[in-house]
KOLGUZA-802035 format. One record per atom (N, C-alpha, C): atom name; residue number from 1; residue in three letters; x, y, z. Coordinates in steps of 0.2 Angstrom, whole numbers, padded with zeros to 4 digits. Example, Ala and Ser with C-alpha at 12.3 -4.5 7.8 and 13.67 -1.06 7.14 Angstrom:
('N'; 1; 'Ala'; (0066; -0028; 0039)),
('CA'; 1; 'Ala'; (0062; -0022; 0039)),
('C'; 1; 'Ala'; (0066; -0016; 0039)),
('N'; 2; 'Ser'; (0064; -0011; 0035)),
('CA'; 2; 'Ser'; (0068; -0005; 0036)),
('C'; 2; 'Ser'; (0064; 0000; 0039)),
***
This chain:
('N'; 1; 'Met'; (0387; 0525; 0525)),
('CA'; 1; 'Met'; (0390; 0520; 0523)),
('C'; 1; 'Met'; (0395; 0518; 0529)),
('N'; 2; 'Glu'; (0395; 0522; 0534)),
('CA'; 2; 'Glu'; (0400; 0520; 0539)),
('C'; 2; 'Glu'; (0400; 0514; 0542)),
('N'; 3; 'Ser'; (0406; 0511; 0544)),
('CA'; 3; 'Ser'; (0406; 0504; 0547)),
('C'; 3; 'Ser'; (0401; 0499; 0545)),
('N'; 4; 'Asn'; (0402; 0498; 0539)),
('CA'; 4; 'Asn'; (0397; 0493; 0535)),
('C'; 4; 'Asn'; (0401; 0486; 0532)),
('N'; 5; 'Cys'; (0407; 0486; 0534)),
('CA'; 5; 'Cys'; (0411; 0481; 0532)),
('C'; 5; 'Cys'; (0412; 0481; 0524)),
('N'; 6; 'Ile'; (0413; 0487; 0522)),
('CA'; 6; 'Ile'; (0413; 0488; 0514)),
('C'; 6; 'Ile'; (0420; 0487; 0513)),
('N'; 7; 'Asp'; (0421; 0482; 0508)),
('CA'; 7; 'Asp'; (0429; 0480; 0505)),
('C'; 7; 'Asp'; (0429; 0483; 0498)),
('N'; 8; 'Tyr'; (0435; 0481; 0495)),
('CA'; 8; 'Tyr'; (0437; 0484; 0489)),
('C'; 8; 'Tyr'; (0431; 0482; 0484)),
('N'; 9; 'Asp'; (0429; 0477; 0483)),
('CA'; 9; 'Asp'; (0423; 0475; 0478)),
('C'; 9; 'Asp'; (0417; 0479; 0479)),
('N'; 10; 'Ala'; (0415; 0480; 0486)),
('CA'; 10; 'Ala'; (0409; 0483; 0487)),
('C'; 10; 'Ala'; (0410; 0491; 0486)),
('N'; 11; 'Val'; (0415; 0494; 0487)),
('CA'; 11; 'Val'; (0416; 0500; 0486)),
('C'; 11; 'Val'; (0416; 0502; 0478)),
('N'; 12; 'Lys'; (0419; 0497; 0475)),
('CA'; 12; 'Lys'; (0420; 0498; 0468)),
('C'; 12; 'Lys'; (0413; 0498; 0465)),
('N'; 13; 'Ile'; (0409; 0494; 0467)),
('CA'; 13; 'Ile'; (0401; 0494; 0465)),
('C'; 13; 'Ile'; (0398; 0500; 0466)),
('N'; 14; 'Leu'; (0398; 0502; 0473)),
('CA'; 14; 'Leu'; (0396; 0508; 0475)),
('C'; 14; 'Leu'; (0398; 0514; 0471)),
('N'; 15; 'Met'; (0404; 0515; 0470)),
('CA'; 15; 'Met'; (0407; 0521; 0467)),
('C'; 15; 'Met'; (0404; 0521; 0459)),
('N'; 16; 'Asn'; (0404; 0516; 0457)),
('CA'; 16; 'Asn'; (0401; 0515; 0449)),
('C'; 16; 'Asn'; (0394; 0517; 0450)),
('N'; 17; 'Ala'; (0390; 0515; 0454)),
('CA'; 17; 'Ala'; (0383; 0517; 0455)),
('C'; 17; 'Ala'; (0382; 0525; 0456)),
('N'; 18; 'Leu'; (0387; 0528; 0459)),
('CA'; 18; 'Leu'; (0388; 0535; 0461)),
('C'; 18; 'Leu'; (0389; 0539; 0455)),
('N'; 19; 'Lys'; (0392; 0537; 0449)),
('CA'; 19; 'Lys'; (0395; 0541; 0444)),
('C'; 19; 'Lys'; (0390; 0546; 0441)),
('N'; 20; 'Asn'; (0384; 0544; 0440)),
('CA'; 20; 'Asn'; (0379; 0549; 0438)),
('C'; 20; 'Asn'; (0374; 0553; 0443)),
('N'; 21; 'Asn'; (0376; 0551; 0449)),
('CA'; 21; 'Asn'; (0372; 0553; 0455)),
('C'; 21; 'Asn'; (0373; 0561; 0456)),
('N'; 22; 'His'; (0368; 0565; 0456)),
('CA'; 22; 'His'; (0369; 0572; 0456)),
('C'; 22; 'His'; (0366; 0575; 0463)),
('N'; 23; 'Thr'; (0365; 0570; 0467)),
('CA'; 23; 'Thr'; (0360; 0572; 0473)),
('C'; 23; 'Thr'; (0365; 0572; 0479)),
('N'; 24; 'Ile'; (0369; 0566; 0481)),
('CA'; 24; 'Ile'; (0373; 0565; 0486)),
('C'; 24; 'Ile'; (0379; 0570; 0486)),
('N'; 25; 'Lys'; (0379; 0574; 0491)),
('CA'; 25; 'Lys'; (0385; 0579; 0492)),
('C'; 25; 'Lys'; (0391; 0577; 0497)),
('N'; 26; 'Asn'; (0388; 0572; 0502)),
('CA'; 26; 'Asn'; (0393; 0570; 0507)),
('C'; 26; 'Asn'; (0394; 0562; 0506)),
('N'; 27; 'Leu'; (0400; 0560; 0506)),
('CA'; 27; 'Leu'; (0401; 0553; 0505)),
('C'; 27; 'Leu'; (0406; 0552; 0512)),
('N'; 28; 'Asn'; (0403; 0547; 0516)),
('CA'; 28; 'Asn'; (0406; 0544; 0522)),
('C'; 28; 'Asn'; (0407; 0538; 0521)),
('N'; 29; 'Ile'; (0413; 0535; 0521)),
('CA'; 29; 'Ile'; (0415; 0528; 0520)),
('C'; 29; 'Ile'; (0420; 0526; 0525)),
('N'; 30; 'Lys'; (0419; 0530; 0531)),
('CA'; 30; 'Lys'; (0424; 0528; 0537)),
('C'; 30; 'Lys'; (0423; 0522; 0540)),
('N'; 31; 'Gln'; (0429; 0519; 0542)),
('CA'; 31; 'Gln'; (0429; 0513; 0546)),
('C'; 31; 'Gln'; (0426; 0507; 0542)),
('N'; 32; 'Asn'; (0429; 0507; 0536)),
('CA'; 32; 'Asn'; (0428; 0502; 0531)),
('C'; 32; 'Asn'; (0434; 0500; 0528)),
('N'; 33; 'Asn'; (0435; 0493; 0527)),
('CA'; 33; 'Asn'; (0442; 0491; 0524)),
('C'; 33; 'Asn'; (0443; 0491; 0516)),
('N'; 34; 'Ile'; (0442; 0498; 0514)),
('CA'; 34; 'Ile'; (0442; 0498; 0506)),
('C'; 34; 'Ile'; (0449; 0497; 0503)),
('N'; 35; 'Gly'; (0454; 0497; 0506)),
('CA'; 35; 'Gly'; (0462; 0497; 0504)),
('C'; 35; 'Gly'; (0463; 0501; 0498)),
('N'; 36; 'Pro'; (0469; 0501; 0496)),
('CA'; 36; 'Pro'; (0471; 0505; 0490)),
('C'; 36; 'Pro'; (0467; 0505; 0484)),
('N'; 37; 'Gly'; (0464; 0499; 0482)),
('CA'; 37; 'Gly'; (0461; 0498; 0477)),
('C'; 37; 'Gly'; (0454; 0502; 0477)),
('N'; 38; 'Gly'; (0451; 0502; 0483)),
('CA'; 38; 'Gly'; (0445; 0506; 0485)),
('C'; 38; 'Gly'; (0446; 0513; 0485)),
('N'; 39; 'Thr'; (0452; 0515; 0487)),
('CA'; 39; 'Thr'; (0454; 0522; 0486)),
('C'; 39; 'Thr'; (0454; 0525; 0479)),
('N'; 40; 'His'; (0457; 0520; 0475)),
('CA'; 40; 'His'; (0457; 0522; 0468)),
('C'; 40; 'His'; (0450; 0523; 0464)),
('N'; 41; 'Ser'; (0445; 0518; 0467)),
('CA'; 41; 'Ser'; (0439; 0519; 0465)),
('C'; 41; 'Ser'; (0436; 0525; 0466)),
('N'; 42; 'Val'; (0437; 0527; 0473)),
('CA'; 42; 'Val'; (0434; 0534; 0475)),
('C'; 42; 'Val'; (0437; 0539; 0472)),
('N'; 43; 'Val'; (0444; 0539; 0470)),
('CA'; 43; 'Val'; (0447; 0545; 0467)),
('C'; 43; 'Val'; (0444; 0546; 0459)),
('N'; 44; 'Lys'; (0443; 0539; 0457)),
('CA'; 44; 'Lys'; (0440; 0539; 0450)),
('C'; 44; 'Lys'; (0433; 0543; 0450)),
('N'; 45; 'Leu'; (0429; 0541; 0454)),
('CA'; 45; 'Leu'; (0422; 0543; 0455)),
('C'; 45; 'Leu'; (0423; 0551; 0456)),
('N'; 46; 'Leu'; (0427; 0554; 0460)),
('CA'; 46; 'Leu'; (0427; 0561; 0462)),
('C'; 46; 'Leu'; (0430; 0565; 0456)),
('N'; 47; 'Lys'; (0433; 0561; 0452)),
('CA'; 47; 'Lys'; (0435; 0565; 0445)),
('C'; 47; 'Lys'; (0430; 0567; 0441)),
('N'; 48; 'Ile'; (0425; 0563; 0441)),
('CA'; 48; 'Ile'; (0419; 0564; 0436)),
('C'; 48; 'Ile'; (0413; 0566; 0440)),
('N'; 49; 'Asn'; (0412; 0565; 0446)),
('CA'; 49; 'Asn'; (0406; 0567; 0450)),
('C'; 49; 'Asn'; (0407; 0574; 0454)),
('N'; 50; 'His'; (0405; 0579; 0451)),
('CA'; 50; 'His'; (0408; 0586; 0455)),
('C'; 50; 'His'; (0402; 0588; 0460)),
('N'; 51; 'Thr'; (0398; 0584; 0461)),
('CA'; 51; 'Thr'; (0392; 0586; 0466)),
('C'; 51; 'Thr'; (0395; 0584; 0473)),
('N'; 52; 'Ile'; (0399; 0579; 0474)),
('CA'; 52; 'Ile'; (0401; 0577; 0480)),
('C'; 52; 'Ile'; (0406; 0583; 0483)),
('N'; 53; 'Thr'; (0405; 0585; 0488)),
('CA'; 53; 'Thr'; (0409; 0591; 0490)),
('C'; 53; 'Thr'; (0412; 0589; 0497)),
('N'; 54; 'Ser'; (0410; 0584; 0500)),
('CA'; 54; 'Ser'; (0413; 0582; 0507)),
('C'; 54; 'Ser'; (0414; 0574; 0506)),
('N'; 55; 'Leu'; (0420; 0573; 0509)),
('CA'; 55; 'Leu'; (0423; 0566; 0510)),
('C'; 55; 'Leu'; (0425; 0564; 0516)),
('N'; 56; 'Thr'; (0423; 0558; 0519)),
('CA'; 56; 'Thr'; (0425; 0556; 0526)),
('C'; 56; 'Thr'; (0429; 0550; 0524)),
('N'; 57; 'Leu'; (0436; 0549; 0526)),
('CA'; 57; 'Leu'; (0439; 0543; 0525)),
('C'; 57; 'Leu'; (0443; 0540; 0531)),
('N'; 58; 'Thr'; (0441; 0542; 0537)),
('CA'; 58; 'Thr'; (0444; 0540; 0543)),
('C'; 58; 'Thr'; (0444; 0532; 0544)),
('N'; 59; 'His'; (0450; 0530; 0546)),
('CA'; 59; 'His'; (0450; 0522; 0548)),
('C'; 59; 'His'; (0449; 0517; 0542)),
('N'; 60; 'Ile'; (0451; 0519; 0536)),
('CA'; 60; 'Ile'; (0450; 0515; 0531)),
('C'; 60; 'Ile'; (0455; 0510; 0528)),
('N'; 61; 'Cys'; (0461; 0510; 0531)),
('CA'; 61; 'Cys'; (0467; 0506; 0530)),
('C'; 61; 'Cys'; (0468; 0506; 0522)),
('N'; 62; 'Ile'; (0470; 0512; 0520)),
('CA'; 62; 'Ile'; (0472; 0512; 0512)),
('C'; 62; 'Ile'; (0480; 0511; 0511)),
('N'; 63; 'Gly'; (0484; 0512; 0516)),
('CA'; 63; 'Gly'; (0491; 0510; 0515)),
('C'; 63; 'Gly'; (0494; 0516; 0511)),
('N'; 64; 'Leu'; (0500; 0515; 0509)),
('CA'; 64; 'Leu'; (0504; 0520; 0506)),
('C'; 64; 'Leu'; (0501; 0522; 0498)),
('N'; 65; 'Glu'; (0500; 0516; 0495)),
('CA'; 65; 'Glu'; (0497; 0517; 0489)),
('C'; 65; 'Glu'; (0491; 0521; 0488)),
('N'; 66; 'Gly'; (0486; 0520; 0493)),
('CA'; 66; 'Gly'; (0479; 0524; 0493)),
('C'; 66; 'Gly'; (0481; 0530; 0495)),
('N'; 67; 'Ile'; (0486; 0532; 0499)),
('CA'; 67; 'Ile'; (0488; 0539; 0501)),
('C'; 67; 'Ile'; (0491; 0542; 0494)),
('N'; 68; 'Lys'; (0494; 0539; 0490)),
('CA'; 68; 'Lys'; (0497; 0542; 0484)),
('C'; 68; 'Lys'; (0491; 0544; 0479)),
('N'; 69; 'Tyr'; (0486; 0539; 0479)),
('CA'; 69; 'Tyr'; (0480; 0540; 0474)),
('C'; 69; 'Tyr'; (0477; 0547; 0476)),
('N'; 70; 'Leu'; (0476; 0548; 0483)),
('CA'; 70; 'Leu'; (0473; 0553; 0486)),
('C'; 70; 'Leu'; (0477; 0560; 0485)),
('N'; 71; 'Ala'; (0484; 0559; 0486)),
('CA'; 71; 'Ala'; (0488; 0565; 0486)),
('C'; 71; 'Ala'; (0488; 0567; 0479)),
('N'; 72; 'Glu'; (0489; 0563; 0474)),
('CA'; 72; 'Glu'; (0488; 0565; 0467)),
('C'; 72; 'Glu'; (0482; 0569; 0465)),
('N'; 73; 'Phe'; (0477; 0566; 0467)),
('CA'; 73; 'Phe'; (0469; 0568; 0466)),
('C'; 73; 'Phe'; (0469; 0576; 0469)),
('N'; 74; 'Leu'; (0471; 0576; 0475)),
('CA'; 74; 'Leu'; (0471; 0583; 0479)),
('C'; 74; 'Leu'; (0475; 0588; 0476)),
('N'; 75; 'Lys'; (0480; 0587; 0472)),
('CA'; 75; 'Lys'; (0484; 0592; 0468)),
('C'; 75; 'Lys'; (0479; 0596; 0464)),
('N'; 76; 'Thr'; (0474; 0593; 0461)),
('CA'; 76; 'Thr'; (0470; 0597; 0456)),
('C'; 76; 'Thr'; (0463; 0598; 0458)),
('N'; 77; 'Asn'; (0461; 0595; 0464)),
('CA'; 77; 'Asn'; (0454; 0595; 0465)),
('C'; 77; 'Asn'; (0452; 0602; 0467)),
('N'; 78; 'Gln'; (0445; 0603; 0464)),
('CA'; 78; 'Gln'; (0442; 0610; 0465)),
('C'; 78; 'Gln'; (0435; 0609; 0468)),
('N'; 79; 'Thr'; (0434; 0603; 0470)),
('CA'; 79; 'Thr'; (0427; 0601; 0472)),
('C'; 79; 'Thr'; (0426; 0601; 0479)),
('N'; 80; 'Leu'; (0431; 0596; 0482)),
('CA'; 80; 'Leu'; (0429; 0595; 0489)),
('C'; 80; 'Leu'; (0432; 0602; 0493)),
('N'; 81; 'Val'; (0428; 0602; 0498)),
('CA'; 81; 'Val'; (0429; 0608; 0502)),
('C'; 81; 'Val'; (0431; 0607; 0510)),
***
């Protein structure tokens, strides 16, 4: 999903669709403007989908709020490697 002009609304739909997907192991959403709300959607997904073990989030413009969502999640994460 790299560089596809995915915004908050689009990432929310995609993360919802991946909730019960047990095939995808790598999630690459770099170079998309997902913002802090999109980051929150990604974190919510990762809390319930333990199949995803690799996450690429470079150049996504998430701001301080998005960083806080990720930092809080990473404190207890045992899935991403």
